[in-house]
N, C-alpha and C positions, 0 to 999 in steps of 0.2 A: 487275652490268651496272645503268645505269641506268636506270631508267622514268620517264614521267611522270605526272600525272593529269591529267584533265580540267580542273579549274581553272588547271594552266595551260598547258595549249593556248587556253587562251583567246582569240578573236581582240581583241583591245584594241579599245575602244569611245572615240573621244572625245565631247563635249558638243556640238561644232559644226564645221563645218567649217575648216581654216587655210591662207593662202594667202603664194607665196611673191608679196613686190610687186615687189622689185629688188634686188639684188647687184651689188657691185662688187670689186674688187681693185689690188691693187698691180703694180708691176716686180717680177719675181721674178730674185735674183741669188743668188751666195751669199757677197755680199758687199758692204755698201753704207756703204761707210768715210765719205761726207758726209751721211746722210741717221740719224737717230734713228727708232727703234720705232714711237712713235706721230706721224712723219710716213706713216710707212708706211700705219698705221691711217688716218688724215685722206685721205692718197691712195684707199685703199678704199671710205673713206665718200663723197668726194664723185664717184666715180664712180656708186657707187649712186644718189646724188642726179639726178644730171644725166642717167642714163639713161632717167630720169621726167619730169624735163623743171624736176628743183627746183634748189633748193641746199641745203647742206649742213643751213645754221640751218633752212628753212623746213621739214623732212624730221625731224627732230629734235624738232619740236614735238608730232610724233603719237607717237616712241617713249616706253613709259611702264616696261618694263624693259630692261636690259640682260644677255648671260650674253657673257661671256670664256672663249676657249677657248686656252690655254697651256698648252705642255706643260710645257716644262722650265725651273723659274725659274734654273737651276745653271749657262746659258747666257749669260744677263742679268745674275746678280747681282742678281735685284730680287725678293725673294719678294711675296705679294701684291700680285704685278703688273698684273689685274683692277682694282684701284684705283687705278693708276697711268694706267692707261689710262681709264677711267671719268671719271679728273678732268680730262686733257689732250684729252678730247673735248666736254667740258661740258657733261654728262651729271646730274654731282651735284644734288641729292639723291636721286636717284631708285635703286630699287634693282638691287641685279647681285651674280651669284656670277661667281666662278672655276670653270673645267671642267675636269678634267683626266684623260682614258683614253689617256694615248699616244699612236700614231699614227692610232686613232678620234675624236681629242680635236674636228678640225671637225664630225664628224657628230653627235659626243656631244650640242655647243651646240647643232647647229640641234636637237637631241633634247630640249633643255631648253628651247630658244625657241619650238616647237613645243607641247609640251605647258601652258605658261605662257597660250598664245595660245586655243587649243584649250579650257583647262577655265574659260575666263569670267576670270582674274585680271587679263589684259591684255591689251587689241585688238591692241596694234601692239607687236613687242618685236624689238631687236636683238640680231643674233648674229654676232658680232666673234671674228676667230682672227687668230693668230699665231705666229713664233718668230724669235727674235732666235742665228740659231745661226753669226756670224763671229766671236765677240769669242774663242773657241779656234779653237786647230790640227784640224785635220781626223780627224786620231789619237784626242785628249782628244773630240772630237765624238763620235764614234762610240763611244768609251767610253762616255760619259755616257748616251747613248742605251741600252746595253746592259744598263743599273742597270732599265730597264724588262720586264727576263723576271727569273726569281727571283735574287735574288742570291746567296744558298744554294744551290743545286741546277746555273743554268744561267750566271749570268753570270762563273762562275769559269771554264768552257768558253773562252772564246775571246775576248770583250771585245768582239767585235762583231756584233750582227744577222746577217750574208752567214756566220757562221759556226750560225747555227741554222739559217736555212731550208735551208742546205748537207747540212746533212742532211736535211730535209725533200725535196730534189729529189733526192737520192741515190739515196730510201728511193720517191720516186713513178717514178724512172726506172726501176729495177729490176721496180716491180710495169707500172704501166703503161705506161710506154714500154720496155719487152720490155729494156732495156739496147743501143735500136740507136740506131748514131749519129744516125740521122735525127730524134727527137726533141731533141736535144742540139740539130740546125736549124733544129728549130720554134722552140724557144724564140727561140732565136739572132733568128726571124723576128719575134715579139713586140717586140725593141730596135731593131729597124729602122724596124718601122711608127710605134713613138708616138716614138720620135728625129726620125722621118720628119715627122708630124703637126707635132711643136711647132713647126719652120721656120715654118708659118702662123700664127703665135701671137705675137706680139709682147710679150707679158707673160712668154714661157718663158724657161728661164735654159740649155737645152741642148739647146737642136736643131742636131741632125747629120746629114747626106745619106749614110751608111751603108751598109754591105753584111752581108749574113751572113758572110762570111768574114772582113768587120772584128772582127765580135763574137767570130767565132770564137776570133781571134789576137790578142784584147786581155787585159793580162794575166790572170793566176788572182787571185780576191780570197779564194774558199774554195770546191771542187772542190765541183761541177761549176761555179761561178757567178764568173762572170767579170767584169771593172773594167763592163764594157758590159750585163750584164746588171740593174745595180744602178738604186735611185734615185739621186735627189738629191739632196745635203743644201743648204737653201737659207735665206733670208730674204724677209719680205714680209709679207703680209698681204691676206685676205680680209673681206668680211662679204654677208650676208643681211636683211634688213627682213619679220619675216612680219608678218600679220597674218589679224584675224576680217573675214569677206567684209564688211560694210560699211564699215568702216577701207579695206581692202582698193581697195575701187572709187571711194574717196574719192579715193585716191592716184592709181591710175593704170586705165587701160580694159581693161588686159588682165591680171591676176594668174593667177596659176598656181594648183592645188592642188596641197598638199604632203603628204605623210604622210610619216612616220619612225618606224621598229620598230628594236628594238635587242637582241641577244644578247651574251653569254657564256660563258667557258670557263675554267678554270684558268688560271692563270698557269703554274705546273708544267707541262709538255706529258707528262712522264713520269704525272701523277696523273689524264690521260684516259682514262677505264673505256669499256668496249665497249659498246655499244649496239646500237638496231634505228634504224636510217635512218630520221630523219622526212619522212614524203615531202611533194613543193609537188604544187598543184593536178596537174601537167600528167604525175605521175610515179605507177607503180604500184609496189605489192609485188614482185609476177611478175617486173619485171623486172630485179630484184638480185638474185632468186632463186640466180641462178649465176655471181655476181662471181664468187666464188671457183675457180670452175673455169675462166670466161675471165680469169682475172688473179689468176694464186695470192696468198696474201698479200693480200688485197685483200677480204678477208669481215669483217678487222678495221675497225669502225665506231668511232669515226673516224681513231684512228692517228695516224701521222703523214703522213698525204695528203690531207685534208681540214680544212675548219675550220667544229665543229658552230656557232661563234659564227654566221658567215654563213650558215649555213641556218637557224638560227634568225629571224634578222635578217628573211632573206627568207620562213621559213616565215610569220611575221606581218603583216611587207607587203603581200605578196602579196592575204591572206585582206582584209586593210585596205581594198583598191585593188579585192579585181575580178579581180586577173593572176591569170589560169589557165596561160597559157604565155609566158614572157616572150620567146620567139623571134617569136611573133606578136602580140603587145602591145602590147612597144616598143619606140620608134624609134631609139634608141641607147641606151648604155652608159657610163658612166666607171665605172672599176673601179681599186682600189687595188693599184695594180702596184711597188710596194716591189720585190719583183724578178719573173724575168721565170714562175718558178718558181709564185709566188703567184698573179697574173695566170693562168696554166692551172687551178690548185686552184678558185679563185674561180669559174670558171667552172661546171662542177660543183655547187661548193653554193650558187651561186643556179637552177640548171637550164638554165641556157644548154643544157648537154650531159650525160649522163646521166654516174654517176661510170665512169670510167675512161675517155674520151672526147675530154675535157675541150682533148686536138689537135688533134681533128676543127675544132672551131671553128675555128682560122687559119689549118688545111691547107684546109677547103673556101672560106676567102676571104669567109667570112660577116662576120668583124670589120672588116673594112675598110671606110672609104668608100664606094671603089670596090673593085670583087671584084678583084682581080688576075689571075685563071684564066677570066674573061667579060668580063670590060668594064664589067658592070651594077652599081647598087649594091650595098652590103652588104648583107646582111639584117639584124643586125644591129651597124654598126659602133661599135666599141669605143674609148674614148680617144684621141680626136680632137683635145682640147685637146695632146695627150702626155702627157698623165699623170705618175704620180711619178719616171716613169726619164726624160721629156723636159723636160714642161714644169719640174714642183716638186717639194719634198715640203721647205714650212713646215711641221712640223707641225702646229699650232694652226690654220694655214688651210687645210688642203689638200684635207681632205672639203666644208668648204666652198667653194671656188674648183672645187671639180666639181662640184657640185649648179647653182653659177650656169653652166657653160659647159652642161650639159646644158638649161637652162634659155632662155641665149643661144637656142639651137636652137629651141625649141617655140613662141617669140617671135619667130622667123625672122630673127633681129638676129645671128646669129655672124656674118655680114660685115661688120655695119657695124662690130661692133666689134672685129674684128681686121685688118683693112685698111685701115681711118682712117693712112694717110702722118704725118699730126702727131702721133700717139700711138708709132708706130714712132720716129721723130724724137728724141720727147721720152722714152725710154725708150734709147736712142743704140744702136739697131742699126736693121743695117740690110734693110728687106723686100727678100726675096727676087725676084729678075726673076721667076721660074717662079712668083711664088705664087699657091696656088689656095685655090680657095674650097669649103671643108668643109662647107658649113652640108647635112643631113639634109634633104632636101625633104619636104613636108607633117610634118614630125615633131609627132606631140601626145602623148608617152610618153616618158619617159623616167626610166631608176634611176643611182644610185651608190653606192658601197660606198663606206667608211671602216672603215678595218680598223685594229687595235692591238695589236702584238709579234709573237707566233707566235699569233696570234689567239684575246688571251683578252677584248678587246670590238671588237664590229664593230656597227655600223648600217648599214640599207639605208632609203634617201632614195628617193621615189616622187613626179617631177613630173606631173603633168595639163593638158593644155588645158580649163577648165572646159564648154568645149562638147564635151569626147569621152572624158569619163570612163565608165568601165568598169561593164555590170552586177556588184551582186552587193557592190559596194564599199561602207562604213559607211551614207553616206549616198544610197545610190540605192535 
């Protein structure tokens, strides 16, 4: 059994607060035959500069170091892609480094930029992520991505990530879904929700107006996961600018406090030994004392049904920021919905629901912008951009994009950034006649999860309006 020392469970302490000043993103699509990747990164940096009333040239004067998230060299046949991108952005000879942690690459890129500002090494850092996934056929791309699993033990089992998650879905369905058809429908509701929200997002690659029946009748990829349960394969870029307090307020009058924590777990899932559940601030040991009785087979933690890396990232992040109960202290979340089942698993890993009860987050209506059961605002809306299922999964950019989306709600500028007719036309997309403002009214705090593989790396990023930080955080 795994045990932790007090030193390993220590709450991380930063030397000074860090702020998200601005962020931007490109259009996301399955392919860009007419644009090079550096053009998409320039689009992202341009949007970030314009968001705070600057030109890219003016913004670049503040950048001291740069961090680049770019997962798969073999997609674009370019090793050391971070050096090429740094050159194209005109940031040489500033220091830069590339980040690669699979699906968590975007979040890990923010983590590194966050630490360099928190340490005092840099007063302002660029976190830029991208992926070029359109230069190979989809089946070949899925094969490449599957290499992010253990090549000796898991990759040979299917050469596609959906197969890895299908085993998790089957196990979770058996234990916590009690093999009920209703659980399969709950998974489908996530796909309907996220693809529907993507319809309101001009950046989104996969907007769809669909029903639960459409999801259930879509082709099987790896049972019980169907085509509409799965995330997108995407091309695009996103970036964020992080700074210390003095620099942040020189750049904008409304920067957001940002904190990033990370966890990991074995690459090979079969090597994951059981352990006691590390408790989050809103949990007690007693609530899991009879877990195996209520859900036979559920008492082995982490097993195939949970992500210890997500639990650990939240464990650190909540204590760093003073989060006690995510459903009470947060106003919205963006989660790594690579598959509908991974979304449900994460609800439990980060304490939105106790282990075994993740489905109730969907069925209660709490995860919607507007609760479909009551018509009232959802208690904790999730993935309003469309997530990975509806918006995109351009791997290196994903975690950054979701943090920017959370920030736009806290800045109260979500509608401004998503309703602009000029942007819809520039992206060659038609704004729906029923376009709906999904701004979370009065949002003060939000969270984004960036997740790799079958949970080998996970980051938890928390944004807070600096006037509404919680007591108990590092600097409170």
